[in-house]
Legacy VTK file of the C-alpha trace (Angstrom):
# vtk DataFile Version 3.0
C-alpha trace
ASCII
DATASET POLYDATA
POINTS 490 float
16.617 -6.083 17.201
17.184 -5.749 13.447
17.244 -9.503 12.987
13.801 -9.898 15.007
12.306 -7.300 12.757
13.454 -9.121 9.590
12.315 -12.442 10.974
8.784 -10.976 11.528
8.671 -9.344 8.003
9.949 -12.576 6.252
7.498 -14.706 8.262
4.535 -12.460 7.287
5.756 -12.638 3.634
5.605 -16.298 3.790
2.188 -16.762 5.447
0.188 -13.655 4.933
-3.021 -14.168 2.741
-2.564 -13.269 -0.947
-4.850 -10.903 -2.505
-5.870 -9.915 -6.086
-4.075 -6.497 -5.919
-0.814 -8.172 -5.495
-1.317 -10.312 -8.531
-2.550 -7.390 -10.696
0.793 -5.744 -10.217
2.820 -9.000 -10.612
1.213 -10.080 -13.839
2.256 -7.085 -16.121
5.795 -7.038 -14.551
6.089 -10.823 -15.104
4.975 -10.457 -18.738
7.320 -7.543 -19.262
10.178 -9.705 -17.833
9.389 -12.769 -19.873
7.807 -11.389 -23.159
8.680 -7.786 -23.271
5.183 -6.620 -23.095
3.595 -4.881 -20.168
0.196 -6.551 -20.491
-2.056 -7.721 -17.729
-3.372 -11.121 -18.691
-5.755 -13.196 -16.525
-7.704 -10.026 -15.359
-10.845 -9.668 -17.418
-10.949 -6.364 -19.497
-13.456 -6.840 -22.224
-16.393 -4.443 -22.275
-15.020 -2.715 -19.181
-13.059 0.456 -18.420
-9.856 -1.820 -18.560
-9.996 -1.916 -22.419
-6.631 -2.800 -24.018
-5.254 -4.464 -20.872
-4.023 -7.257 -22.985
-1.603 -4.894 -24.695
-0.789 -2.113 -22.248
-1.184 -1.614 -18.415
-2.199 2.066 -18.001
-4.451 1.880 -14.842
-1.503 1.739 -12.457
1.623 3.744 -12.577
4.647 2.193 -14.459
7.805 2.500 -12.316
6.895 -0.374 -9.932
6.387 -2.659 -12.864
9.782 -1.848 -14.310
11.360 -2.453 -10.805
9.519 -5.732 -10.479
10.387 -6.805 -14.019
14.138 -6.290 -13.330
13.714 -8.083 -9.990
12.199 -11.223 -11.556
14.916 -11.160 -14.279
17.431 -11.309 -11.497
15.903 -13.707 -9.048
12.946 -15.462 -10.931
9.285 -15.113 -9.945
7.207 -16.325 -6.976
4.927 -14.618 -4.551
7.733 -14.722 -1.872
10.187 -13.011 -4.161
7.561 -10.386 -5.036
7.058 -9.740 -1.291
10.812 -9.910 -0.538
11.199 -6.852 -2.605
8.763 -4.905 -0.406
10.514 -6.270 2.713
13.906 -4.877 1.563
12.260 -1.564 0.694
10.760 -1.438 4.169
14.240 -1.873 5.696
15.530 0.980 3.628
12.488 3.080 4.732
13.235 2.590 8.347
16.877 3.581 7.892
15.687 6.725 6.003
13.349 7.701 8.758
16.002 7.224 11.448
18.151 9.551 9.286
15.309 12.117 8.809
14.592 12.211 12.518
18.200 12.651 13.484
18.737 15.459 10.998
15.505 17.285 12.014
15.805 16.801 15.871
19.466 16.235 16.456
18.504 13.410 18.893
20.122 10.003 18.415
17.508 8.580 20.855
14.669 9.841 18.730
16.306 8.346 15.645
16.400 4.995 17.385
12.887 5.341 18.772
11.304 5.963 15.336
12.716 2.643 14.199
11.034 0.830 16.955
7.714 2.776 16.942
7.229 2.365 13.182
9.034 -0.755 12.497
7.208 -3.059 14.850
3.682 -1.776 14.142
1.652 -4.487 12.583
0.188 -2.271 9.867
3.710 -1.339 8.684
4.908 -4.987 8.812
1.832 -5.964 6.710
2.839 -3.379 4.248
6.324 -4.787 4.220
5.015 -8.273 3.425
2.595 -6.788 0.742
3.581 -7.254 -2.987
1.821 -4.069 -4.004
3.737 -0.996 -5.052
2.983 0.963 -1.855
6.098 0.120 0.197
8.378 0.925 -2.919
6.557 4.254 -3.178
6.949 5.150 0.466
10.549 4.059 0.440
11.440 6.287 -2.587
9.616 9.272 -0.920
11.313 8.744 2.385
14.796 8.177 0.917
14.142 11.538 -0.966
13.768 13.423 2.257
16.637 11.679 3.817
18.899 12.288 1.058
18.044 15.995 0.731
18.746 16.560 4.575
22.090 14.621 4.157
23.279 16.638 1.100
21.793 20.132 1.614
24.771 21.643 3.499
27.561 20.366 1.089
25.712 20.575 -2.193
22.260 22.262 -1.976
21.402 22.023 -5.733
22.518 18.378 -6.022
20.375 17.742 -2.838
17.304 19.280 -4.703
17.962 17.365 -7.816
18.533 13.962 -6.052
15.627 14.478 -3.636
13.134 15.420 -6.267
14.351 12.596 -8.625
13.304 10.134 -6.038
9.993 11.784 -5.337
9.338 11.777 -9.149
10.045 8.079 -9.206
7.654 7.769 -6.103
4.836 9.493 -7.933
5.307 7.303 -11.130
5.195 4.331 -8.628
1.855 5.423 -7.039
0.015 8.748 -6.946
0.536 8.761 -3.212
4.143 9.650 -4.000
2.764 13.311 -4.284
2.647 13.218 -0.458
6.385 12.876 -0.278
6.967 15.501 -3.060
5.032 18.014 -0.997
6.548 16.910 2.252
9.980 17.345 0.767
9.221 20.802 -0.688
7.744 22.028 2.603
10.726 20.774 4.645
13.256 22.259 2.272
11.359 25.580 2.119
10.975 25.683 5.859
14.691 25.007 6.617
15.869 27.492 3.983
13.548 30.348 5.297
11.392 29.893 2.187
14.027 31.241 -0.088
14.158 29.473 -3.405
16.048 30.936 -6.449
14.403 30.696 -9.992
17.128 28.244 -11.028
16.226 26.037 -8.113
12.625 25.676 -9.353
14.025 24.473 -12.676
16.093 21.926 -10.876
13.096 20.756 -8.996
10.797 20.514 -12.005
13.346 18.769 -14.277
12.709 15.180 -12.758
8.916 15.364 -12.927
9.005 16.680 -16.451
11.490 14.019 -17.615
9.386 11.263 -15.883
6.166 12.510 -17.498
7.782 12.679 -20.931
9.013 9.088 -20.649
5.590 7.957 -19.555
4.064 9.994 -22.325
6.008 7.956 -24.872
4.280 4.835 -23.506
0.943 6.433 -23.450
1.328 7.513 -27.066
1.239 3.718 -28.009
-2.526 3.653 -27.268
-3.973 6.894 -25.948
-7.524 5.763 -26.098
-6.719 2.751 -23.863
-4.872 5.082 -21.518
-7.780 7.309 -21.209
-10.242 4.446 -20.399
-7.985 2.718 -17.945
-6.619 5.705 -16.041
-9.824 7.635 -15.773
-11.696 4.385 -14.955
-9.319 3.813 -12.071
-10.259 7.022 -10.364
-12.271 4.868 -8.147
-11.566 1.619 -9.948
-13.010 -1.706 -8.675
-13.509 -0.115 -5.274
-15.812 2.344 -6.663
-17.945 -0.494 -8.026
-18.735 -1.809 -4.692
-18.525 1.249 -2.490
-20.437 4.616 -2.472
-17.155 6.379 -1.712
-14.936 7.954 -4.295
-11.383 9.094 -4.230
-11.937 12.752 -4.492
-15.174 13.083 -2.594
-13.261 14.708 0.352
-12.977 17.937 -1.698
-16.757 18.423 -1.652
-17.059 18.062 2.041
-13.477 18.728 3.804
-14.896 18.517 7.441
-16.480 15.179 6.802
-13.457 13.972 5.021
-11.163 14.705 7.882
-13.694 13.068 10.350
-13.785 10.093 8.205
-10.025 9.964 7.903
-9.621 9.615 11.612
-12.562 7.314 12.170
-12.088 5.015 9.142
-8.345 5.110 8.462
-6.933 5.336 11.902
-9.434 4.329 14.614
-10.813 1.416 12.786
-7.448 0.066 11.730
-6.203 0.299 15.402
-9.071 -1.610 16.828
-11.274 1.140 18.255
-14.409 -0.275 16.754
-13.619 -3.522 18.829
-12.372 -2.110 22.165
-14.514 -4.454 24.183
-12.442 -7.306 22.715
-8.976 -8.319 23.867
-7.504 -8.015 20.391
-9.123 -4.634 19.668
-7.903 -3.231 23.084
-4.339 -4.328 22.620
-4.250 -3.080 19.065
-5.598 0.384 20.191
-2.492 0.822 22.560
-0.239 1.808 19.583
-2.310 4.751 18.504
-3.234 5.735 22.191
0.497 6.209 22.869
1.862 7.370 19.614
-0.943 9.966 18.929
-0.570 11.778 22.266
3.249 11.516 21.866
3.018 13.322 18.433
0.864 15.912 19.814
3.449 16.519 22.637
6.059 17.248 19.987
4.013 20.226 19.031
3.535 21.378 22.656
6.882 21.021 24.330
8.504 24.508 23.811
12.084 23.178 23.762
11.273 20.787 21.060
8.741 22.936 19.046
11.278 25.713 18.837
13.706 23.570 16.783
13.481 24.493 13.047
13.615 20.879 12.049
10.649 19.904 14.275
8.620 22.783 13.015
9.388 21.608 9.364
8.445 17.966 10.269
5.168 19.236 11.887
4.395 21.187 8.791
5.021 18.346 6.371
3.074 15.917 8.665
0.023 18.158 8.788
0.116 18.415 4.966
0.328 14.614 4.374
-2.572 14.138 6.802
-4.713 16.717 5.038
-3.890 15.547 1.530
-4.762 11.952 2.417
-8.014 13.032 4.080
-9.145 15.219 1.152
-7.740 13.312 -1.871
-8.143 9.646 -0.964
-11.844 9.210 -0.153
-11.809 5.450 -0.264
-10.124 5.368 3.218
-7.998 2.311 2.307
-6.139 1.267 5.439
-3.228 0.011 3.501
-2.543 3.595 2.670
-1.550 4.339 6.172
1.982 3.300 5.101
2.320 6.840 3.706
1.400 8.749 6.913
2.370 6.412 9.781
6.140 7.362 9.235
5.314 11.086 9.936
3.239 10.369 12.938
5.812 7.973 14.365
8.654 10.594 13.652
6.805 13.169 15.723
6.175 10.719 18.560
9.853 9.661 18.417
10.925 13.321 18.649
8.932 13.774 21.781
10.211 10.550 23.233
13.767 11.333 22.397
13.711 14.816 23.948
12.097 13.479 27.114
14.816 10.795 27.303
17.657 13.424 27.103
16.008 16.114 29.369
14.158 14.087 31.903
16.127 11.054 32.891
13.526 9.992 35.489
11.125 9.371 32.697
13.424 6.753 31.018
11.777 3.736 32.800
8.301 5.001 31.747
9.573 5.660 28.173
10.942 2.177 27.829
7.740 0.702 29.181
5.813 2.741 26.550
7.885 1.453 23.780
7.316 -2.184 25.029
3.555 -1.408 25.340
3.666 -0.158 21.704
5.521 -3.027 20.236
4.538 -6.202 22.132
0.846 -6.377 21.170
1.647 -5.545 17.539
4.258 -8.315 17.499
1.660 -10.793 18.831
-0.708 -9.850 16.148
1.933 -10.622 13.539
2.946 -13.788 15.277
-0.678 -14.865 15.208
-0.941 -14.424 11.478
2.337 -16.399 10.957
0.970 -19.173 13.168
-2.404 -19.328 11.385
-0.720 -19.215 7.906
-3.772 -18.067 5.909
-1.703 -18.348 2.662
-1.221 -22.072 3.078
-4.476 -22.959 4.818
-6.889 -20.845 2.843
-5.445 -20.138 -0.857
-3.225 -23.258 -0.687
-6.107 -25.627 0.370
-8.325 -24.180 -2.565
-5.537 -24.580 -4.961
-4.905 -28.188 -3.841
-8.556 -29.016 -4.351
-8.658 -27.522 -7.869
-5.562 -29.423 -8.941
-7.289 -32.570 -7.979
-10.683 -31.835 -9.290
-10.022 -29.978 -12.537
-9.375 -31.602 -15.913
-7.165 -30.377 -18.750
-8.891 -27.453 -20.562
-11.113 -26.582 -17.519
-11.356 -22.765 -16.985
-11.281 -21.550 -13.469
-12.818 -18.142 -12.686
-11.698 -16.368 -9.511
-9.330 -13.898 -7.976
-6.056 -13.504 -9.852
-4.103 -14.449 -6.641
-5.046 -18.060 -7.626
-2.362 -17.725 -10.234
0.374 -17.723 -7.659
-0.610 -21.469 -7.070
-2.098 -22.465 -10.462
-0.138 -20.313 -12.801
-1.097 -17.156 -14.556
-2.299 -18.721 -17.923
-5.366 -18.970 -20.009
-6.860 -21.539 -17.672
-7.503 -18.785 -15.116
-9.810 -15.751 -15.515
-10.195 -13.019 -12.873
-13.911 -11.661 -13.564
-15.987 -10.481 -10.832
-18.854 -10.322 -13.399
-18.652 -14.093 -13.772
-18.815 -13.920 -17.621
-21.649 -11.495 -17.826
-19.861 -9.472 -20.534
-18.005 -12.212 -22.178
-20.331 -15.252 -22.364
-17.615 -17.477 -20.707
-18.885 -20.422 -18.621
-15.982 -21.675 -16.433
-16.021 -25.204 -15.066
-15.081 -23.775 -11.538
-15.924 -20.363 -9.984
-13.868 -19.424 -6.825
-15.345 -16.545 -4.769
-13.529 -14.585 -2.018
-14.656 -11.991 0.402
-13.640 -9.369 -2.266
-15.862 -11.082 -4.875
-18.841 -11.323 -2.614
-18.394 -7.615 -1.606
-18.424 -6.671 -5.210
-21.506 -8.820 -5.878
-23.408 -6.805 -3.009
-22.310 -3.552 -4.699
-23.888 -4.823 -7.953
-27.217 -5.298 -6.216
-27.738 -1.551 -6.019
-25.798 -0.583 -9.027
-26.857 -2.986 -11.698
-29.950 -5.168 -10.865
-29.571 -7.244 -14.167
-25.963 -8.036 -13.409
-26.737 -8.943 -9.743
-29.516 -11.168 -10.936
-27.261 -12.954 -13.357
-24.749 -13.601 -10.683
-27.283 -14.952 -8.236
-28.794 -17.231 -10.858
-25.359 -18.442 -11.941
-24.301 -19.393 -8.451
-27.764 -20.588 -7.315
-28.917 -22.730 -10.101
-26.033 -23.477 -12.606
-23.305 -24.166 -10.047
-23.118 -25.898 -6.688
-20.622 -25.192 -3.813
-18.183 -28.040 -3.556
-15.244 -26.702 -1.386
-14.574 -24.018 1.267
-11.222 -22.849 2.338
-11.293 -19.954 4.734
-12.972 -17.109 3.020
-12.877 -18.832 -0.331
-15.775 -20.860 -1.845
-15.372 -23.065 -4.795
-18.395 -23.790 -7.142
-18.574 -26.379 -9.818
-20.743 -26.093 -12.861
-23.551 -28.689 -12.709
-23.778 -31.233 -15.541
-26.375 -30.188 -18.144
LINES 1 491
490 0 1 2 3 4 5 6 7 8 9 10 11 12 13 14 15 16 17 18 19 20 21 22 23 24 25 26 27 28 29 30 31 32 33 34 35 36 37 38 39 40 41 42 43 44 45 46 47 48 49 50 51 52 53 54 55 56 57 58 59 60 61 62 63 64 65 66 67 68 69 70 71 72 73 74 75 76 77 78 79 80 81 82 83 84 85 86 87 88 89 90 91 92 93 94 95 96 97 98 99 100 101 102 103 104 105 106 107 108 109 110 111 112 113 114 115 116 117 118 119 120 121 122 123 124 125 126 127 128 129 130 131 132 133 134 135 136 137 138 139 140 141 142 143 144 145 146 147 148 149 150 151 152 153 154 155 156 157 158 159 160 161 162 163 164 165 166 167 168 169 170 171 172 173 174 175 176 177 178 179 180 181 182 183 184 185 186 187 188 189 190 191 192 193 194 195 196 197 198 199 200 201 202 203 204 205 206 207 208 209 210 211 212 213 214 215 216 217 218 219 220 221 222 223 224 225 226 227 228 229 230 231 232 233 234 235 236 237 238 239 240 241 242 243 244 245 246 247 248 249 250 251 252 253 254 255 256 257 258 259 260 261 262 263 264 265 266 267 268 269 270 271 272 273 274 275 276 277 278 279 280 281 282 283 284 285 286 287 288 289 290 291 292 293 294 295 296 297 298 299 300 301 302 303 304 305 306 307 308 309 310 311 312 313 314 315 316 317 318 319 320 321 322 323 324 325 326 327 328 329 330 331 332 333 334 335 336 337 338 339 340 341 342 343 344 345 346 347 348 349 350 351 352 353 354 355 356 357 358 359 360 361 362 363 364 365 366 367 368 369 370 371 372 373 374 375 376 377 378 379 380 381 382 383 384 385 386 387 388 389 390 391 392 393 394 395 396 397 398 399 400 401 402 403 404 405 406 407 408 409 410 411 412 413 414 415 416 417 418 419 420 421 422 423 424 425 426 427 428 429 430 431 432 433 434 435 436 437 438 439 440 441 442 443 444 445 446 447 448 449 450 451 452 453 454 455 456 457 458 459 460 461 462 463 464 465 466 467 468 469 470 471 472 473 474 475 476 477 478 479 480 481 482 483 484 485 486 487 488 489
């Protein structure tokens, strides 16, 4: 079973479409590894909120970049090696949640079930094959909870220090690490009858203060650039094409919770396409896991267990924090909440397996119904191979068509094929701020979505983009969602 999971994860890592966000995290780590400077080249920064990006990368948290840089020093760089780090993190995360569920429920059957429920979900496998920092963050946070639960009896203070050191690392990998810090705090408080000594609070605070101080040393090198980049990334590029903002849930909590369910969960699991075969099959996972998680809260014999109550409390907090504090409703952030949902569902399934033997055939069928459609979705991506047939085909065309000295403007993911050098510029404004006129422009679905956002936000910029692509350039190649434009001869 583990070998099958690893084969699926590696297969996705080799074939899943690349995207700009992966490249944006790879470039500063690669520069740190090779040149000792955590600069993000390729991505256009001039006259934007990304000022100083050629010297410092402040708009994303630093720990993932440090880990990636060390990884590339060890193995060398490629998109697959970048994704392989996430695959290995995902394997550790699954082991951590098996341990968490066993410690909180005392059920070995539940510990095994969570591995199946979470591990073979297509959303989780896509996260495992994603070179962004999300899987590392979720793994650090999950390992923190597992480590605290394992050490708490023998050495409670070392358990606090070790657990919160890992959640501090998670926060400085991605702000969503706060979800695991809160979850760890709630689980530990719940299982210790909410008794914490003053000295324990000092132990808890120490890792966060230390990490913040180290980051502060890096920030001190260019405070103005930090302010511009970090504040600008409150909504970042997404805020430039969407009316949504990260913290807008605080102004309307009820609407935020409804949107959380509708946009983050139901849409991801195919509920907006239930009339299609793919949508209906995808929805099965949530249709089974959701009610099973609710059952964990309703079964008296399970609900009465302190560990299950602690898990329920932490799960509710994670759901509410994501709903209220992450208003963009990015579906790839499900990697932070699905482990908690899966753990509750596994607890219910494991309890029924032990106490109602007649349900075992039904439970096994439910696990198969969960996993098989998700596995099919993953196998379809591997078979279609968008990495080769879309990005690869565009890169092959550009290699044939471009001349030495030609500038290509397009998503940074092109650098995985063409190299992250001065011949590539990732600029959704197509030179509006810089005056650059590339020989080739490559647009993707993300670029065109950003262009549409500019229509309402900046009419002059949108008019410039339409004029550029409509009169100065002509479309010469299409590869999947990519369109290649070449500048017309004067």
